[in-house]
C-alpha angles and dihedrals in degrees: 000000000000090000091053092050091049092052092046091051090049092054092047090052090050090051092051090049092051099076095185093051091047092051092047093051099044109017109043096051085058090051091052093046093051094041096052091039090059090049095050102038100165094203099052102026123202122338121268110283113239110241129177120205138194116206105201092164099054095194132132090256093055092047091051090050093053093042089055089057092051092046092063092068090223094100136050106210126208122184123231126186094204129060092209092052091051091050091049092054090055093044091055092048095247092120131029095223145339130228124207117198103202126222112270094037094119094048090048090052092050095046098031097161099056115013116077127189137185114288123260109268118224116188113193137191103242091224091058102053094140092060091046092053092050090049092051091052093050092048092055091043090055092048094050091040088061090051091051091054090050093053092049086066105041094180090065094062102037090083090055090049091055090050089050091052091052091047091051092052092049098043108106093192095063116091120233095251091051091047089052093048096047093041092051092047096049094041090052091048091050091050090049093050090048091059096049121061091198134004088211089059089050091052092048094047107031091162090066094055113120123216113270121251112294094035097276115147117234111269097016093117097045093112092050120090109259123236089243095047111155092020118136127177096222141349134208121226115204122201130176113240111224137142091266117104091227091056090229125113114197111228101005098179097062094040087059099042100047096065087054091049090051090054089055090050089054091049092051094049093048093049093047095050092045089055091047091054090051090049092051092046094049092044094049095244094126091050092052091048090056091058087064120081092275129100127234088250090058090052094051092042091053090052091049093048093049090050092048094050091048093051091047091049092048092048092046092050092052092048092050091052090048091052100041102035102032105023096240104165115190119225090229125012091194094055090043089055089051091050092049095047092047092049093047092049090051094053092046087060092048089050091056092050093048090052092069098047098078128041095202132048093245093050092046092049093048099045093037095055091041091056092044093051090051091051090048092048093051094042097054097256092121104024135015113266089228088077092059123097117243098265092050090053087055092049090049089071088079092058114098089205090069094052094043092053092045093051094048094044089050092056097040106043114342092072097229118184124218092270091052093047095049100078095052094044092045091052092049093049093045093048092048094049093047095049092044092053093047093048094045091048092051091050090051092047090055090052092233 
């Protein structure tokens, strides 16, 4: 027993002396717990989704509709005067979606049984379908909520019904059977509303309800098709906002997932080559190489070139599979090549920096993958950035995963131009160069 305790104490002392191993065992689990806890705060839920809207109607009804969206607390609304500008914000990923309230919306709400207007237009970022679905549901809820308020005060809509009856009689495009059908329906509804001071009162006191005109009991005709069957006050049209002129991205799912998969390929390559450098340093391979007629710079340059070629090959293979098997057609092959080269160069530099963190293969593997997972978590490779609180979104700007995904999405389906691609690619190249120089200098300082 004493021997076992002595050996256990020896291993614990070794763990405490290995600073990298100690941090990986006790510190990084805490980082993950806090990071994911901030993303999934059960009390507050996800952050407000940024939405841009265009109010082409400019009536009280349209303002009430948009105000009802802002009142939920789920959306952060920004006004735009131009539909094209709103669409561009969504295409570039600045906003999750845009809403266009068409002209005539207020009149259609006031005269809901006769006047029709263009549907509400909802333009959504294809990578944020969950937020778009929630926004569509709230739009329809707001529209039907306004109808419910109107029916609770029947006197407020009887005037609109009379206007609709006059419009039906004067409309030369309506056929006689349709005029008869609509006129009968609206006249019956008007007669019903005239007999009931409040539908709310009727619902609260069903025993006091009197038979409708003509002796029919309430609810007798529920199984019969109504005169207004198929009628709906308003619809919502959803379109995916991409760089394509058609606004359709076939197939959207794989065009979104492959940039994320490429980022994981870059992470895997960088971690593997960092571990290999540590293995060669600890085994004396790098030292023996330096006895040959090659400089230390040649050795490090060869490692960097091998890592770069591997990341390019892995990215190219994934893009070929996406194109051949799933029909993912990039907007610009040239800009996609720029995005891939910039991303690969960035992760080569990160590989070089990770190779000097641990002195053993186990330490390098642990700390390397821990760092990579944190970068993936912050950059949106593991969880949508919309779930992050504000300060974490700010911190995520330092993650190369975010910029790599943004650059590849811009070339594949967002339709970025050269000027829009430049910031992400410049950040990736700068970050790659800086980390490579730091890592190489530390290796030289150690005399590896």
